[in-house]
C-alpha positions in Angstrom: -4.8 28.4 -20.4 -3.1 25.6 -18.5 -2.4 22.4 -20.4 -2.5 20.2 -17.4 -5.3 17.7 -16.9 -6.3 16.0 -13.7 -8.6 13.0 -13.7 -10.9 12.7 -10.7 -11.9 9.2 -9.5 -14.3 8.3 -6.8 -13.1 5.6 -4.3 -14.8 4.0 -1.3 -11.6 4.2 0.9 -8.9 6.7 0.0 -6.3 5.1 2.3 -7.0 1.6 1.1 -6.9 2.6 -2.5 -3.6 4.5 -2.0 -2.1 1.3 -0.5 -3.4 -0.8 -3.4 -1.8 1.5 -6.1 1.5 1.6 -4.2 1.5 -2.2 -3.9 1.1 -2.6 -7.6 4.0 -0.3 -8.2 2.3 3.0 -9.0 3.0 6.1 -6.9 0.2 7.3 -4.8 0.2 9.6 -1.8 -2.9 10.3 0.3 -3.9 13.2 2.5 -5.7 11.2 5.1 -9.1 10.0 4.1 -9.8 13.3 2.1 -8.0 12.6 -1.1 -5.0 11.1 -2.8 -2.9 11.8 -5.8 -1.8 9.0 -8.1 0.8 9.9 -10.7 1.4 7.9 -13.8 3.9 9.4 -16.1 2.8 13.0 -16.4 -0.8 12.3 -15.6 -2.3 12.9 -12.2 -5.3 10.9 -11.0 -7.0 12.4 -7.9 -8.8 9.9 -5.7 -11.7 11.3 -3.7 -14.3 9.7 -1.4 -17.4 8.9 -3.3 -19.5 11.5 -1.4 -17.0 14.3 -2.2 -16.9 13.3 -5.8 -20.7 13.3 -6.1 -20.9 16.7 -4.4 -18.6 18.5 -6.8 -19.8 16.7 -9.9 -23.5 17.1 -9.1 -24.2 13.5 -10.1 -24.0 10.0 -8.7 -20.8 8.0 -9.2 -21.0 5.1 -11.6 -21.8 1.7 -10.0 -18.7 -0.2 -11.3 -20.3 -3.5 -10.5 -22.8 -2.8 -13.3 -21.2 -0.3 -15.6 -17.8 0.9 -16.9 -17.5 4.6 -17.6 -13.8 4.6 -18.6 -10.8 2.4 -19.0 -7.3 3.7 -18.1 -4.6 2.4 -20.4 -1.0 2.3 -19.2 1.9 1.6 -21.5 4.4 -1.2 -20.5 8.0 -1.6 -21.6 7.8 -5.4 -22.1 5.7 -8.5 -22.0 7.4 -9.4 -18.8 6.4 -6.1 -17.2 2.8 -6.8 -18.1 3.0 -10.3 -16.5 4.7 -9.0 -13.3 2.3 -6.1 -12.9 -0.7 -8.3 -13.2 0.7 -10.7 -10.5 1.1 -7.6 -8.2 -2.5 -6.6 -8.9 -3.8 -10.1 -7.9 -1.7 -10.1 -4.7 -2.9 -6.6 -3.8 -6.6 -7.6 -4.1 -7.5 -6.4 -7.6 -9.4 -8.5 -10.1 -8.2 -9.6 -13.6 -10.9 -9.3 -16.3 -8.5 -10.0 -19.2 -5.5 -12.3 -18.6 -2.2 -11.4 -20.3 -2.3 -12.3 -23.9 -1.1 -11.4 -27.4 -3.4 -9.1 -29.4 -3.2 -8.8 -33.2 0.4 -10.2 -33.3 2.1 -7.0 -32.1 0.5 -6.1 -28.8 0.5 -7.9 -25.4 -1.8 -6.8 -22.7 -4.0 -7.5 -19.8 -7.0 -5.8 -18.0 -7.7 -5.5 -14.3 -10.1 -3.7 -12.0 -8.9 -1.9 -8.9 -10.5 -2.2 -5.4 -13.4 0.1 -6.5 -14.0 -1.7 -9.8 -12.4 0.9 -12.0 -11.0 -0.7 -15.1 -7.4 -0.5 -16.2 -5.5 -1.9 -19.2 -1.7 -2.5 -19.3 -0.4 -2.8 -22.8 3.0 -3.5 -24.4 3.3 -2.6 -28.1 6.1 -4.2 -30.1 6.7 -1.4 -32.7 8.8 -3.8 -34.9 5.8 -6.0 -35.4 3.3 -3.2 -35.9 1.4 -3.4 -39.2 2.5 -0.9 -41.7 0.1 1.9 -42.7 -0.9 1.8 -46.4 
């Protein structure tokens, strides 16, 4: 069995979503309006028009203005990377639902929604300040 996993995500406009992800510094490539592939590390997220997504899932896509079905978390290398990324998100038209801040004394992160309202989290973890397991 293959050990690869692909995440399928419905979007209203494949080309516009592809441009957004490229503007914020993630690598996305579209095949016209039919689909796009967004690669983060070793994970592929496939962007499909809402109608195509609903056809092959057999159910309606989540209304992201009302509900959140998942949050995608991305690791950052530094606090500065979190801050710079969030600035790019704002300039590219995304919305910030959690401003960059320290969490529990050893993490620093922020949360944003892409153009379709899908939620993302960017997180830097300072391992030297991580609480010790007892």
